[in-house]
C-alpha positions as CSV (number, residue, x, y, z in Angstrom):
1,X,70.2,134.4,-54.1
2,X,68.2,134.7,-50.9
3,X,69.2,133.0,-47.7
4,X,66.7,132.3,-44.8
5,X,67.7,132.7,-41.2
6,X,65.6,131.3,-38.4
7,X,66.9,131.3,-34.8
8,X,65.7,128.0,-33.3
9,X,67.2,128.4,-29.9
10,X,68.7,131.6,-28.6
11,X,68.8,134.2,-26.0
12,X,65.8,136.5,-25.4
13,X,65.5,139.8,-27.3
14,X,67.0,142.7,-25.5
15,X,64.5,144.9,-23.6
16,X,63.4,148.0,-25.2
17,X,64.1,150.1,-22.0
18,X,67.5,151.1,-21.1
19,X,68.7,148.6,-18.3
20,X,69.6,150.1,-15.0
21,X,72.7,147.9,-14.9
22,X,75.1,146.6,-17.6
23,X,73.5,143.9,-19.8
24,X,74.7,140.4,-19.5
25,X,76.8,139.2,-22.5
26,X,74.9,136.9,-24.8
27,X,76.0,133.2,-24.8
28,X,78.0,132.3,-27.8
29,X,75.7,130.8,-30.5
30,X,76.3,127.8,-32.7
31,X,75.4,128.5,-36.3
32,X,74.4,125.6,-38.6
33,X,74.1,126.0,-42.3
34,X,71.8,123.5,-44.0
35,X,73.0,123.5,-47.7
36,X,70.6,121.5,-49.8
37,X,68.7,121.1,-53.0
38,X,65.6,123.2,-52.8
39,X,64.5,123.3,-56.4
40,X,66.2,120.6,-58.5
41,X,66.4,116.9,-59.0
42,X,67.3,115.9,-55.4
43,X,64.7,118.1,-53.7
44,X,62.7,115.2,-52.4
45,X,65.7,113.5,-50.7
46,X,66.9,116.9,-49.3
47,X,64.9,120.1,-49.3
48,X,62.3,121.1,-46.8
49,X,62.4,117.7,-45.1
50,X,66.1,117.9,-44.3
51,X,65.7,121.4,-42.9
52,X,62.9,120.1,-40.6
53,X,65.0,117.2,-39.6
54,X,67.9,119.5,-38.5
55,X,65.4,121.7,-36.6
56,X,64.1,118.7,-34.9
57,X,67.7,117.5,-33.9
58,X,68.1,120.9,-32.3
59,X,64.8,120.7,-30.4
60,X,65.5,117.1,-29.3
61,X,69.1,118.2,-28.2
62,X,67.5,120.9,-26.0
63,X,64.9,118.5,-24.6
64,X,67.8,116.1,-23.6
65,X,69.3,118.9,-21.5
66,X,71.8,120.5,-23.8
67,X,70.9,124.1,-23.6
68,X,72.9,125.4,-26.6
69,X,71.9,128.7,-28.5
70,X,71.6,127.6,-32.1
71,X,70.9,129.5,-35.3
72,X,70.1,127.7,-38.6
73,X,70.8,129.2,-42.0
74,X,69.5,127.5,-45.2
75,X,70.5,127.7,-48.8
76,X,70.2,126.1,-52.2
77,X,73.4,124.9,-54.0
78,X,71.5,124.4,-57.3
79,X,73.5,121.2,-57.9
80,X,76.4,123.4,-58.9
81,X,79.9,122.8,-57.2
82,X,80.9,126.5,-57.6
83,X,77.7,127.7,-56.0
84,X,77.9,125.3,-53.2
85,X,81.6,126.1,-52.5
86,X,80.9,129.9,-52.8
87,X,77.9,129.7,-50.3
88,X,79.9,127.7,-47.8
89,X,82.8,130.1,-47.9
90,X,80.5,133.0,-47.5
91,X,78.5,131.4,-44.5
92,X,81.8,130.6,-42.7
93,X,83.7,133.8,-43.4
94,X,80.8,136.3,-43.2
95,X,78.0,134.6,-41.3
96,X,80.2,132.8,-38.8
97,X,78.7,129.4,-39.5
98,X,80.2,126.6,-37.4
99,X,78.9,123.5,-39.1
100,X,77.5,122.7,-42.6
101,X,75.1,119.7,-43.0
102,X,73.1,118.0,-45.8
103,X,74.6,118.7,-49.3
104,X,73.2,116.1,-51.8
105,X,75.2,115.8,-55.1
106,X,78.7,114.3,-54.8
107,X,80.5,116.9,-56.9
108,X,79.0,119.7,-54.7
109,X,79.8,117.6,-51.5
110,X,83.4,117.3,-52.3
111,X,83.7,121.0,-53.1
112,X,82.1,121.9,-49.8
113,X,84.3,119.4,-48.0
114,X,87.4,121.3,-49.4
115,X,86.2,124.6,-48.2
116,X,85.4,123.3,-44.7
117,X,88.7,121.6,-44.4
118,X,90.5,124.8,-45.4
119,X,88.5,127.1,-43.0
120,X,88.5,124.5,-40.2
121,X,84.7,124.1,-39.7
122,X,82.8,121.0,-39.1
123,X,81.0,119.4,-42.1
124,X,78.5,116.5,-41.8
125,X,77.4,115.1,-45.1
126,X,74.4,112.7,-45.4
127,X,72.7,112.4,-48.9
128,X,75.7,112.6,-51.1
129,X,77.0,109.1,-51.8
130,X,80.6,109.3,-53.0
131,X,82.8,107.1,-50.9
132,X,85.7,109.5,-51.7
133,X,84.5,111.7,-48.8
134,X,85.9,109.0,-46.4
135,X,88.6,107.8,-49.0
136,X,91.2,109.8,-50.8
137,X,89.5,113.2,-50.1
138,X,88.7,112.5,-46.4
139,X,89.4,115.4,-44.1
140,X,89.5,115.9,-40.3
141,X,86.5,118.2,-40.6
142,X,84.2,115.7,-42.4
143,X,81.8,113.2,-41.2
144,X,79.8,111.1,-43.7
145,X,76.6,109.6,-42.4
146,X,74.0,107.3,-43.9
147,X,75.5,105.7,-47.1
148,X,78.1,105.7,-49.8
149,X,78.8,104.1,-53.2
150,X,80.8,101.1,-51.6
151,X,77.9,100.3,-49.2
152,X,75.3,100.6,-52.0
153,X,77.3,98.5,-54.3
154,X,78.2,95.8,-51.6
155,X,74.5,95.5,-50.4
156,X,72.4,95.8,-53.6
157,X,75.0,94.8,-56.2
158,X,76.3,91.7,-54.5
159,X,72.7,90.6,-53.6
160,X,71.6,90.8,-57.3
161,X,74.6,88.7,-58.5
162,X,73.8,86.0,-55.8
163,X,70.4,85.7,-57.2
164,X,71.5,85.1,-60.8
165,X,71.9,88.7,-62.0
166,X,75.5,88.0,-63.4
167,X,75.4,90.3,-66.5
168,X,75.1,94.1,-66.1
169,X,74.6,97.2,-68.1
170,X,74.7,100.6,-66.3
171,X,72.7,103.7,-66.9
172,X,74.9,106.3,-65.1
173,X,74.5,109.9,-63.9
174,X,77.3,111.8,-65.7
175,X,79.2,113.2,-62.7
176,X,81.1,112.1,-59.6
177,X,78.4,110.2,-57.8
178,X,77.3,108.2,-60.8
179,X,80.8,107.3,-61.9
180,X,81.8,106.3,-58.4
181,X,78.6,104.2,-58.0
182,X,79.2,102.4,-61.2
183,X,82.8,101.8,-60.5
184,X,82.1,100.3,-57.0
185,X,79.2,98.2,-58.2
186,X,81.1,96.8,-61.3
187,X,83.9,95.9,-59.0
188,X,81.6,93.7,-56.9
189,X,79.9,92.3,-60.0
190,X,83.1,91.2,-61.5
191,X,84.6,89.9,-58.2
192,X,81.4,87.6,-58.0
193,X,82.0,86.2,-61.4
194,X,79.7,88.5,-63.2
195,X,80.3,90.6,-66.3
196,X,79.7,94.2,-67.2
197,X,78.4,94.5,-70.8
198,X,78.5,98.2,-71.1
199,X,77.3,101.5,-69.9
200,X,75.9,104.8,-71.0
201,X,76.2,108.2,-69.4
202,X,73.1,110.3,-68.8
203,X,73.1,114.0,-67.9
204,X,71.9,115.1,-64.6
205,X,68.3,116.1,-64.5
206,X,67.5,114.3,-67.7
207,X,63.7,113.7,-68.5
208,X,63.9,111.2,-71.4
209,X,65.8,108.0,-70.8
210,X,64.4,106.0,-73.7
211,X,67.4,105.8,-75.8
212,X,69.5,104.8,-72.8
213,X,67.1,102.0,-71.9
214,X,67.0,100.7,-75.5
215,X,70.8,100.5,-75.4
216,X,70.6,98.7,-72.1
217,X,68.1,96.2,-73.4
218,X,70.0,95.7,-76.6
219,X,73.1,94.5,-74.7
220,X,71.2,91.5,-73.4
221,X,72.2,92.1,-69.8
222,X,70.2,90.4,-67.2
223,X,70.4,93.5,-64.9
224,X,70.2,97.2,-65.8
225,X,72.0,99.0,-63.0
226,X,70.7,102.5,-62.3
227,X,73.7,104.5,-61.1
228,X,71.5,107.6,-60.6
229,X,69.3,109.0,-57.9
230,X,66.3,111.2,-57.1
231,X,63.9,112.3,-60.0
232,X,66.4,110.7,-62.5
233,X,65.9,107.2,-61.0
234,X,62.1,107.7,-60.8
235,X,62.0,108.8,-64.5
236,X,64.2,105.8,-65.5
237,X,62.1,103.3,-63.7
238,X,58.8,104.7,-65.1
239,X,60.0,104.6,-68.6
240,X,61.4,101.1,-68.3
241,X,57.8,100.1,-67.3
242,X,56.4,101.9,-70.3
243,X,58.7,100.1,-72.6
244,X,58.0,96.7,-70.9
245,X,61.6,96.1,-70.3
246,X,61.1,94.2,-67.1
247,X,58.3,92.2,-68.5
248,X,60.9,90.3,-70.6
249,X,62.9,89.2,-67.5
250,X,65.4,92.0,-67.3
251,X,65.7,93.2,-63.8
252,X,66.2,96.8,-62.8
253,X,68.7,97.5,-59.9
254,X,68.0,100.8,-58.2
255,X,71.4,101.3,-56.6
256,X,70.2,104.4,-54.7
257,X,66.6,104.4,-54.0
258,X,65.0,106.6,-51.4
259,X,61.5,106.0,-49.9
260,X,60.4,109.2,-51.6
261,X,61.3,107.6,-54.9
262,X,59.0,104.6,-54.2
263,X,56.2,107.0,-53.2
264,X,56.5,109.0,-56.5
265,X,56.5,105.7,-58.4
266,X,53.7,104.0,-56.6
267,X,53.8,100.4,-55.6
268,X,52.3,99.2,-58.8
269,X,55.3,100.4,-60.7
270,X,58.0,99.9,-57.9
271,X,56.9,96.5,-56.5
272,X,59.7,94.0,-56.4
273,X,62.6,96.5,-56.6
274,X,65.4,95.5,-54.2
275,X,66.8,98.5,-52.4
276,X,69.5,99.2,-49.7
277,X,68.6,101.7,-47.0
278,X,70.1,102.5,-43.7
279,X,66.9,104.1,-42.3
280,X,63.3,103.3,-42.9
281,X,60.6,105.3,-41.1
282,X,58.7,102.1,-40.0
283,X,61.6,100.0,-39.1
284,X,61.2,99.8,-35.2
285,X,59.6,101.7,-32.3
286,X,62.4,104.3,-32.4
287,X,62.2,105.1,-36.0
288,X,58.5,105.5,-35.7
289,X,58.8,107.8,-32.8
290,X,61.2,110.0,-34.7
291,X,58.8,110.1,-37.7
292,X,55.9,111.0,-35.4
293,X,57.8,113.9,-34.0
294,X,58.8,115.1,-37.4
295,X,55.4,114.7,-39.1
296,X,53.9,118.0,-38.0
297,X,56.6,119.9,-39.9
298,X,56.6,117.9,-43.1
299,X,52.8,116.8,-43.7
300,X,52.2,114.0,-45.9
301,X,55.8,113.0,-46.4
302,X,58.3,110.6,-44.6
303,X,62.0,111.3,-44.2
304,X,64.4,109.2,-46.2
305,X,67.8,108.0,-45.1
306,X,69.6,111.2,-46.3
307,X,67.2,113.4,-44.3
308,X,67.4,111.1,-41.3
309,X,71.2,111.4,-41.4
310,X,70.9,115.2,-41.3
311,X,69.0,114.7,-38.0
312,X,71.4,112.1,-36.5
313,X,74.5,114.0,-37.6
314,X,73.3,117.2,-36.0
315,X,72.0,115.5,-33.0
316,X,75.5,113.9,-32.3
317,X,77.3,117.1,-33.3
318,X,75.5,119.1,-30.6
319,X,76.2,116.3,-28.1
320,X,79.9,116.9,-28.9
321,X,79.4,120.8,-28.5
322,X,77.8,120.2,-25.1
323,X,80.7,118.1,-24.0
324,X,83.3,120.7,-25.2
325,X,81.5,123.8,-24.4
326,X,80.2,126.1,-27.0
327,X,83.0,128.7,-27.0
328,X,85.6,125.8,-27.3
329,X,83.7,124.0,-30.1
330,X,83.5,127.2,-32.2
331,X,87.2,127.4,-32.3
332,X,87.9,124.4,-34.4
333,X,85.8,122.2,-36.6
334,X,88.5,119.5,-36.6
335,X,88.6,119.5,-32.8
336,X,84.8,119.1,-32.7
337,X,84.8,116.3,-35.3
338,X,87.5,114.6,-33.3
339,X,85.2,114.7,-30.1
340,X,82.4,113.3,-32.2
341,X,84.6,110.4,-33.2
342,X,85.5,109.8,-29.6
343,X,81.9,109.5,-28.5
344,X,79.5,106.7,-29.4
345,X,76.5,107.6,-31.5
346,X,72.9,106.9,-30.5
347,X,69.8,108.3,-32.0
348,X,66.2,107.3,-32.9
349,X,67.0,107.0,-36.7
350,X,70.0,104.6,-36.7
351,X,70.3,103.4,-33.1
352,X,73.8,102.8,-31.5
353,X,76.8,103.3,-33.7
354,X,80.3,105.0,-34.0
355,X,82.3,107.3,-36.3
356,X,85.6,105.9,-37.5
357,X,88.9,107.7,-38.0
358,X,88.1,108.3,-41.7
359,X,84.9,110.0,-40.8
360,X,82.6,107.3,-41.8
361,X,79.6,106.9,-39.5
362,X,78.9,103.2,-38.9
363,X,75.4,101.7,-38.6
364,X,73.6,98.6,-39.9
365,X,72.6,98.4,-43.5
366,X,69.2,96.9,-44.5
367,X,68.2,95.2,-47.8
368,X,64.6,95.7,-48.6
369,X,62.1,94.6,-51.2
370,X,59.4,97.0,-52.3
371,X,56.0,95.5,-51.4
372,X,53.2,94.6,-53.8
373,X,50.2,96.8,-53.5
374,X,48.2,94.0,-51.9
375,X,50.9,93.8,-49.1
376,X,50.8,97.4,-48.1
377,X,48.5,98.0,-45.1
378,X,48.7,101.8,-44.5
379,X,50.2,105.0,-45.9
380,X,53.9,104.7,-46.8
381,X,54.0,101.0,-45.9
382,X,56.5,100.2,-48.7
383,X,59.3,97.9,-47.5
384,X,59.8,94.2,-46.4
385,X,63.1,93.3,-44.8
386,X,65.2,90.8,-46.7
387,X,68.6,91.0,-44.9
388,X,70.6,93.0,-42.4
389,X,74.2,93.6,-42.8
390,X,76.0,94.6,-39.3
391,X,77.5,98.1,-39.0
392,X,81.1,96.7,-39.0
393,X,80.4,94.8,-42.3
394,X,78.3,97.2,-44.2
395,X,80.9,99.8,-45.2
396,X,84.3,99.7,-46.9
397,X,87.1,98.3,-44.5
398,X,88.8,101.2,-42.9
399,X,92.3,100.5,-44.4
400,X,91.0,100.1,-48.0
401,X,89.8,103.6,-48.7
402,X,93.1,105.5,-48.9
403,X,92.1,108.1,-46.4
404,X,95.4,109.9,-45.3
405,X,94.0,110.2,-41.7
406,X,94.1,106.3,-41.3
407,X,97.6,105.0,-40.2
408,X,98.4,101.5,-41.0
């Protein structure tokens, strides 16, 4: 497996000639590992755009006056927990990585969280959705940005029930993320008086959802909840359209839909989908400014909320490092995360916010509807805002998660 190193900020190379006086010691360097999906089902919500977002966070941090030498290492976890955990351990023990960021796939995310906790290195997750990262498996070294299954279930699931979608059938990705998303959404559905009529488990990276969709349609449910993500969500929605499932009045609830998914589907297919996002590139002047700065590195793409979280988490981490001093921050990931929690967050992707004791980054949650083709005026103009949930209401209450770091 090949790893790529790029020094984004650092000291100048040593001169070729022998110095006349002893060379000055190099400044200590912060090493960041971007551990993503470079080739699999989650590539479009992680991949090269996440790497570009982390690089931009480093550049913006320098522009803000934080002259911190930073080296970035990238790797592909292949959606395998053992590969992700092994890479994380290798990076920390051999390559002296101080912080790991990105990590889509909840099973991999939980495995990497365990390694970072054991080895006392900071871990900022953005695109993995399991709420267990700030629940039973929270750690003093973990920060969870952007989203989680509780937030997605609360925002999208509860909204669907309020509009009459009171019977559900789930098509669920068969691993930690899918199980957690179905669990949390089903809890909101039943609490609101709805019913869950059944579910079916689909393997990660599946290309044919026809049999699952037929089972869902046969249940008579008003809503088919898609507890999956990335290419799996795109394939499910496309095939639902081919089978004419929504034409009969059944609604699809994309419980985790990224802007890259909408782009892959096209507005003709995706129009009318109700989605919850914490970041949209065209939401306001600050998100547009961020997207404009990122654009040269990513071409005809736009960052989704997971990639924006990689930027925001890295930017805030470097703010904490600057406050502590590089040498001190390198000693302990837990101490650095504690400093991150003590400082308010503020960046162009999410605006002002904070990080709770359980590691949950708090920011508003936005409920969007995907536009009709006739409503879209320019490239990637995909969402219209339906509702905003304030930061203090958008995520699971602090004392309900079972995080051992939280004291009653």
